[in-house]
C-alpha positions in Angstrom: 66.1 129.3 60.4 64.2 132.6 59.8 67.2 134.0 57.9 67.3 130.9 55.6 63.6 131.2 54.9 63.9 134.9 54.0 66.7 134.2 51.5 64.7 131.4 49.9 61.7 133.6 49.5 63.8 136.4 48.0 65.4 133.9 45.5 61.9 132.7 44.5 60.7 136.2 43.9 63.8 137.1 41.9 63.4 134.0 39.7 59.7 134.8 39.1 60.5 138.3 38.1 63.3 137.3 35.7 62.1 134.1 34.1 59.2 135.5 32.1 61.5 137.8 30.1 63.7 134.9 28.9 61.6 133.1 26.3 62.3 129.5 25.2 64.1 129.2 21.9 61.0 128.0 20.0 59.1 131.2 21.1 61.8 133.7 20.0 61.0 135.6 16.7 63.5 136.0 13.9 64.7 139.7 13.6 65.0 140.3 9.9 66.3 143.8 10.4 69.5 142.5 11.9 70.3 140.7 8.7 69.3 143.4 6.2 72.3 144.9 4.3 72.9 148.6 3.8 71.3 149.5 0.5 71.8 152.7 -1.5 71.1 153.9 -5.0 73.2 156.6 -6.8 72.1 158.3 -10.0 74.3 160.3 -12.3 72.7 162.6 -14.9 74.3 165.2 -17.1 73.7 167.8 -19.8 76.7 168.0 -22.1 77.7 170.4 -25.0 80.7 169.3 -27.1 82.1 171.5 -29.8 82.2 168.4 -32.0 79.0 166.5 -33.1 78.3 163.0 -32.0 79.0 161.3 -35.4 82.5 162.7 -35.5 83.1 161.9 -31.8 82.7 158.2 -32.5 85.7 158.2 -34.7 88.2 160.3 -32.7 91.3 158.6 -31.3 94.5 159.2 -29.5 96.9 157.9 -32.1 99.1 154.9 -31.2 97.2 154.6 -27.9 93.4 154.1 -28.3 90.9 154.2 -31.1 87.4 155.6 -30.6 88.0 156.9 -27.1 84.7 158.8 -27.1 82.8 156.1 -29.0 80.9 153.0 -27.9 82.7 149.9 -26.8 81.9 146.3 -25.8 81.9 145.6 -22.0 80.3 142.8 -20.1 78.3 141.8 -23.1 76.8 145.3 -23.6 77.6 148.0 -26.0 78.4 151.1 -23.8 79.4 154.7 -24.2 81.8 156.5 -22.0 80.5 158.8 -19.4 79.1 162.2 -20.6 80.0 161.1 -24.2 76.9 162.4 -26.1 75.7 165.9 -26.7 72.5 166.7 -24.8 71.3 164.7 -21.9 73.1 161.6 -20.6 71.9 159.2 -18.0 75.3 157.9 -17.2 74.2 155.3 -14.7 72.2 154.3 -11.7 74.3 152.4 -9.2 72.9 150.1 -6.5 75.2 149.2 -3.6 74.5 146.5 -1.1 76.9 146.0 1.9 76.8 144.0 5.0 78.7 141.9 7.5 78.2 138.2 6.9 79.5 136.9 10.3 82.4 137.7 12.6 84.8 136.6 9.9 83.5 138.1 6.6 81.7 141.0 5.0 80.3 141.2 1.5 79.8 144.1 -0.9 78.0 144.3 -4.3 77.7 147.1 -6.8 75.1 146.7 -9.6 75.6 149.2 -12.5 72.5 150.1 -14.4 72.8 152.0 -17.7 70.5 152.5 -20.8 72.4 149.6 -22.4 71.8 147.0 -19.6 72.8 145.9 -16.2 76.1 144.5 -15.0 77.8 143.5 -11.8 80.5 146.1 -11.4 81.7 144.7 -8.1 80.8 141.7 -5.9 83.3 140.6 -3.4 83.9 139.2 0.1 86.4 140.7 2.6 87.9 139.0 5.6 87.4 140.9 8.9 89.2 138.7 11.4 92.7 137.8 10.0 95.5 138.5 12.4 98.8 140.4 12.1 97.5 143.1 9.7 96.4 140.8 6.8 93.2 141.2 4.8 91.9 139.0 2.0 89.4 140.0 -0.6 87.9 137.8 -3.5 85.4 138.2 -6.2 84.9 140.9 -8.9 86.6 144.1 -7.8 88.3 147.3 -8.8 92.0 147.0 -8.5 93.8 149.3 -6.1 96.4 150.1 -8.7 97.2 153.8 -8.3 94.8 156.3 -6.8 91.8 156.7 -9.1 91.2 153.1 -10.3 89.6 151.9 -7.1 87.3 154.9 -6.8 83.7 154.8 -8.2 82.7 157.5 -10.7 80.6 159.4 -8.1 83.7 159.9 -5.9 85.8 161.5 -8.7 86.4 165.3 -8.4 85.8 165.7 -12.2 83.2 164.2 -14.6 85.7 162.0 -16.4 88.8 159.9 -15.5 92.2 161.2 -15.8 93.2 161.2 -19.5 96.1 158.8 -19.1 94.0 156.4 -16.9 91.2 156.2 -19.6 93.6 156.0 -22.5 95.7 153.2 -21.1 93.1 151.2 -19.2 89.7 152.2 -20.7 86.8 153.9 -18.9 86.3 150.9 -16.6 89.9 150.7 -15.5 91.2 147.5 -14.0 87.9 145.9 -12.9 88.4 142.1 -12.7 87.6 138.8 -11.2 90.4 137.8 -8.8 91.9 137.7 -5.4 93.5 140.5 -3.4 95.7 140.3 -0.3 96.9 143.3 1.7 99.2 143.6 4.7 99.3 146.7 7.0 102.7 146.9 8.7 102.9 147.5 12.5 104.5 150.9 12.0 103.7 154.3 13.5 102.7 155.7 10.1 100.3 153.8 7.8 102.2 151.4 5.5 100.3 148.9 3.3 101.6 146.4 0.8 99.1 144.7 -1.5 99.1 142.1 -4.3 96.4 141.0 -6.7 96.0 138.0 -9.0 93.4 138.9 -11.6 91.7 137.1 -14.4 93.2 139.5 -17.0 90.3 140.7 -19.2 90.9 144.5 -19.4 89.8 145.4 -22.9 92.2 148.3 -23.4 95.6 146.8 -22.4 95.4 143.3 -20.9 93.7 140.1 -22.1 94.1 136.4 -22.5 91.6 135.3 -25.1 92.8 133.6 -28.3 92.8 135.8 -31.5 92.1 134.1 -34.8 92.8 135.3 -38.3 89.4 136.4 -39.9 90.9 135.8 -43.3 91.7 132.1 -42.7 90.4 129.9 -45.5 89.5 127.1 -43.0 86.8 128.7 -40.9 86.5 125.6 -38.6 90.2 125.6 -37.8 91.4 129.2 -38.4 94.9 130.4 -38.1 95.8 131.6 -34.6 97.3 135.1 -34.4 97.6 135.1 -30.6 97.1 131.9 -28.6 95.0 132.1 -25.4 96.8 132.4 -22.1 95.9 130.5 -19.0 93.9 132.7 -16.6 94.5 134.3 -14.2 97.0 136.3 -16.3 97.3 139.7 -14.6 99.4 140.5 -11.6 99.2 143.8 -9.7 101.3 144.9 -6.8 101.5 148.2 -4.8 102.7 149.9 -1.7 100.8 152.8 -0.1 101.5 155.0 2.8 100.1 157.9 4.8 101.4 160.3 7.4 100.4 163.6 8.9 102.3 166.9 9.1 100.2 169.1 11.4 96.8 169.6 9.7 98.1 168.1 6.4 97.8 164.5 5.4 100.2 163.0 2.8 99.4 159.8 0.9 102.1 158.5 -1.5 101.8 155.3 -3.5 103.7 153.1 -6.0 102.0 150.5 -8.3 103.0 147.9 -10.9 100.9 145.6 -13.2 102.1 142.9 -15.6 100.1 140.5 -17.8 99.4 139.1 -21.2 97.8 141.3 -23.8 95.3 139.9 -26.3 93.5 142.9 -27.8 91.1 142.0 -30.6 89.6 144.7 -32.7 89.3 142.7 -35.9 85.6 143.5 -36.1 86.0 147.2 -35.9 85.8 149.8 -38.7 89.7 149.8 -38.8 90.4 146.2 -37.9 93.6 145.3 -36.0 94.8 143.1 -33.1 97.7 142.9 -30.7 99.2 139.9 -29.0 102.0 140.2 -26.5 102.8 141.2 -22.9 102.5 144.5 -21.1 103.8 146.2 -18.0 102.3 149.2 -16.4 104.1 151.4 -13.8 102.3 153.9 -11.6 103.1 156.6 -8.9 100.6 158.7 -7.1 100.6 161.4 -4.5 97.7 163.1 -2.6 98.2 165.9 -0.2 95.2 167.2 1.8 95.4 170.2 4.1 92.4 171.0 6.4 91.7 174.6 7.4 88.8 173.6 9.6 86.2 170.8 9.7 84.7 171.5 6.3 87.3 173.6 4.4 90.3 172.0 2.8 92.7 172.0 -0.1 93.6 168.8 -1.9 96.4 168.3 -4.5 96.2 164.9 -6.2 98.6 163.7 -9.0 99.0 160.4 -10.7 101.7 159.2 -13.2 101.7 156.1 -15.5 104.1 154.6 -17.9 103.4 151.5 -19.9 105.5 149.2 -22.1 103.8 146.8 -24.5 105.8 144.3 -26.6 104.3 141.8 -29.1 102.9 141.5 -32.6 100.5 143.9 -34.3 98.1 142.4 -36.8 96.3 144.6 -39.4 93.5 143.4 -41.6 92.9 145.0 -45.0 89.9 142.9 -45.7 91.6 140.0 -47.6 95.1 139.7 -46.1 96.3 139.9 -42.5 99.7 141.5 -42.1 101.9 141.3 -39.0 104.5 143.7 -37.5 106.7 143.3 -34.4 105.7 146.2 -32.2 107.0 147.9 -29.0 105.2 150.8 -27.3 106.6 153.1 -24.6 104.0 155.6 -23.5 103.6 157.8 -20.4 101.4 160.5 -19.0 100.0 162.0 -15.9 97.3 164.2 -14.4 97.5 166.7 -11.6 94.6 168.5 -9.9 93.9 171.0 -7.2 90.5 171.1 -5.4 89.5 173.7 -2.8 86.5 173.2 -0.5 85.3 176.5 0.8 82.8 175.0 3.2 80.5 171.9 3.3 78.5 173.2 0.3 81.0 174.7 -2.2 84.0 173.3 -4.0 86.1 174.4 -7.0 88.9 172.7 -8.8 91.3 172.6 -11.8 93.0 169.7 -13.5 95.8 169.4 -16.1 96.2 166.1 -18.1 99.2 165.2 -20.3 100.3 162.3 -22.4 103.8 163.4 -23.0 105.4 160.2 -24.4 104.1 158.2 -27.3 106.9 156.1 -28.7 105.7 153.3 -31.1 108.2 151.4 -33.2 107.9 152.2 -36.8 105.6 155.1 -36.4 105.8 158.9 -35.7 102.9 159.8 -33.5 102.1 163.0 -31.6 104.0 163.3 -28.3 102.3 166.2 -26.7 98.6 165.6 -25.9 96.9 167.7 -23.2 93.5 168.4 -21.6 92.6 171.3 -19.3 89.6 171.2 -16.9 87.9 173.5 -14.4 84.9 172.8 -12.2 82.6 174.4 -9.7 80.4 172.2 -7.4 77.5 172.9 -5.1 76.5 170.3 -2.5 72.9 171.0 -1.2 73.6 168.2 1.2 75.9 165.2 1.6 73.5 163.2 -0.6 73.5 165.4 -3.7 76.0 167.3 -5.9 75.6 169.7 -8.8 78.8 170.3 -10.8 79.5 172.7 -13.7 82.6 171.7 -15.6 84.6 173.0 -18.6 87.1 170.9 -20.6 89.5 171.9 -23.3 90.8 168.7 -25.0 93.8 168.9 -27.3 94.5 165.1 -27.3 92.1 163.9 -29.9 92.8 163.3 -33.6 90.7 162.3 -36.6 91.4 159.0 -38.5 93.3 161.1 -41.0 95.7 162.2 -38.3 94.5 165.7 -37.9 94.3 167.2 -34.4 90.7 167.9 -33.3 90.6 170.4 -30.4 87.3 170.0 -28.5 85.6 172.3 -25.9 83.1 170.8 -23.6 80.6 172.3 -21.1 78.9 169.9 -18.7 76.3 170.2 -16.0 76.3 167.1 -13.9 73.8 166.0 -11.2 74.8 163.2 -8.8 72.1 162.1 -6.3 72.1 159.3 -3.7 69.6 157.7 -1.4 69.9 155.1 1.2 72.7 154.0 3.5 76.1 154.2 1.7 79.3 153.3 3.4 82.1 155.8 3.8 84.7 156.1 1.1 88.5 155.7 1.6 90.3 158.9 2.6 
C-alpha cells in the first residue's frame, strides 16, 4: 500500500513539473522567423575603358551571327545594355535573391534583377524535394541547364562577360525561360544526371514563336504574315552531365541539345530584317578542377557550341520586303584556366573563338577571336574586386570592316545577406 502511494505521489509531482511547459494550442505564439526566407542582395559595379567610343559600339556586329552585340536590346519590356557595355561607370545590376523551403515537399527560389532600366523577374521557380528514385521536378521561370555557363548567374562567372559563343548565339541573358524541368540522377557510383526541359521559347537571339508580319503590307489591319506563330511551349532542351574524382581532381563532362522554332523579328531596327524557321543547338562542356589544398586550386573550363538554323530570311528596304531561303551552320568555343593562390587571390586567362560561320549565299569572316586575362582579390567571401583586360577581334562595322577593340575593366561585386551555395 505504501509503495503504491509513493508511486502515485511521484507521478503527480512529475505531471505538475511537466504540464506548465506544454501550452495549449491557443496560447502558443506564431514564430515568424521559422518562415522567413533567406534574403540576399548582390551589387555589380564597374569602371570600363573601351578603345572604341560608345556611339560606334552601338553599331558593331558579328557578321552573319548577331547585330549590335554591344548595343541596347529589348528584354522583358525594358531596353537594356549588355554588362560592362559603356565607357566609364556601369551599374550592371543589383540582384535580390529569396530562397526558402515551402514544406517537406517543395522549395521556392526567386531572383529579382534591378538595373537602371527597370526591374524584372530573372528567376522564380519551385523545386520538388521529396520525389523518389532520383527524380527532381522544377517549374517556373528559370535558367536552362544547357551547357555549363548558361545556368550560372553573372556574379558566379570567372570573367566579366559571357563566353563569346554563348553571347553571340543566345544573347546576354542566355536561355532564360518559363517552363518545366525534370532531372534524374542515376543510382551509379559516379554522379550521372539526365535532364529534359520544355520551355516557352522566347529567346530573343535564336529561338522564338511570335508571329512576324510584313511592315510593308498595304492592309494594316490584316497584314501579310512572314512567319506564323508557333504554339508554345516551342523549345526543348536535353542534357546529360556527369562527375567523377581522380585523387584530388574532379572532372565534370556534359553534353547538351536544344531544338525549337525561330521567330526573330528585327523589322524595327536600323537595319530591318527577320528570320522564320527552326533551329538546333548542340553543346559539349568539360570542367576539370584540381585542389592543392583547401583554398588553392586550378580550374580548366571549356565549352563548345554548334548551331544550325534553317528557314526564310526577310529583308526590308523600307518599301519592299524580300525573302531568301537561308541556312546557317556556325560553331565556336571558349576555354579558360583559373588559378586560386589562396582564399583571397585568383588569376585567370580565357580564349574565345567562333571558327565556323557558314551562311548560305554569303561569305562572312570565319575566324573571330577574343583574348582575356583577369586578376581578382577577394577581401572576404562576400566581396570581389576584379581587374580584367580583353582583346576582341570578333567585331565588325556595318561596312564589314573588322574593328579590333581593347578593354580594361575594374569590377566590384559585393553581396550581403544569406545566399545559398552555388553548384560545384
